[in-house]
C-alpha positions in Angstrom: 2.0 -8.7 3.2 -1.6 -7.6 2.9 -4.5 -8.8 0.9 -4.5 -10.1 -2.6 -6.7 -12.4 -4.6 -7.0 -16.1 -4.0 -9.1 -16.8 -7.1 -12.3 -16.6 -5.1 -12.1 -12.9 -4.3 -10.1 -10.2 -2.6 -8.4 -10.9 0.7 -7.9 -8.6 3.7 -5.4 -10.5 5.8 -2.1 -9.2 7.2 1.0 -11.4 7.3 4.6 -10.8 8.5 7.8 -12.5 7.5 10.6 -12.7 10.0 13.2 -14.3 7.7 12.1 -17.8 8.6 8.3 -18.0 9.2 5.2 -16.3 8.0 2.9 -15.2 10.9 -0.7 -14.1 10.4 -1.5 -10.9 12.3 -5.0 -9.9 13.4 -5.0 -6.1 14.1 -8.1 -4.3 15.4 -8.0 -1.9 12.4 -7.3 -2.9 8.8 -7.7 -1.8 5.2 -10.6 -3.2 3.3 -9.9 -6.4 1.3 -8.1 -5.6 -2.0 -5.8 -6.6 -4.8 -3.5 -4.7 -7.1 -2.2 -2.4 -4.4 1.4 -1.6 -3.6 3.4 -1.4 -0.4 6.9 -0.1 0.6 8.7 0.0 3.9 9.6 3.5 5.2 12.7 2.8 7.2 12.9 6.4 8.6 9.5 6.2 10.2 9.4 2.4 10.8 6.1 1.9 8.9 5.0 0.0 5.8 3.0 2.2 3.5 0.1 0.8 1.5 -1.7 2.6 -1.3 -4.4 1.7 -3.8 -5.9 -1.2 -5.4 -9.5 -0.3 -4.9 -10.2 2.1 -3.2 -7.4 4.7 -3.5 -6.6 5.1 0.1 -3.4 5.2 2.1 -2.7 3.0 5.1 0.4 2.5 7.3 1.4 -0.6 9.2 3.6 -0.1 12.3 4.0 -3.8 13.2 1.0 -3.9 15.5 -1.9 -2.0 13.8 -3.0 -0.4 10.5 -3.7 3.4 10.6 -5.6 5.0 7.7 -4.0 8.2 6.6 -5.9 11.0 4.9 -3.7 13.3 2.9 -5.2 16.4 1.4 -4.0 15.4 -2.1 -3.4 11.8 -3.2 -3.1 9.8 -6.4 -6.2 8.8 -8.4 -7.6 5.3 -8.1 -5.2 2.8 -9.6 -3.9 -0.8 -9.4 -0.7 -2.6 -10.5 1.4 0.4 -9.7 4.9 0.3 -8.2 6.2 1.8 -4.9 9.7 2.0 -3.4 11.2 3.9 -0.5 13.9 6.5 -1.3 16.0 6.6 1.9 18.2 9.4 0.6 15.2 11.7 0.5 13.0 10.0 3.1 10.0 9.6 0.8 8.0 6.7 -0.6 7.7 7.0 -4.4 4.7 5.7 -6.3 4.8 5.3 -10.1 2.2 4.5 -12.8 -0.3 1.7 -12.7 -3.6 1.2 -14.4 -7.2 2.3 -13.9 -10.6 1.5 -15.4 -11.0 4.8 -17.3 -9.1 6.4 -20.1 -6.1 6.7 -20.0 -5.9 3.1 -18.7 -2.1 3.1 -18.2 -0.8 5.8 -15.9 2.7 7.3 -16.0 2.6 9.7 -13.2 4.9 9.9 -10.1 3.9 10.7 -6.5 5.8 11.0 -3.3 4.6 10.4 0.3 6.6 11.7 3.3 4.1 10.7 5.9 2.1 14.0 5.9 
């Protein structure tokens, strides 16, 4: 789990669940605090992919550290979108969301394969 909003502002903390206990992690590198982002676990590459909220950047968590990825093409700024990993095609799929400019509700689909 990363970030969110506690009612006092955006958070930038990283937590892991092992099936019994939540553990706060303190990696050297980390995305900026945010809310409204989405995450999905890429089981083929063993990373959790994070996209969006504000800003519209892409990060990957490998269990020890966050790495910012810089794809040549990426989705526009958005929040409250959905992401899931498609193991049959080895891609993370992102759909929809909202932004602060017209059109407010997005219905586009994007795929991330790690490159």
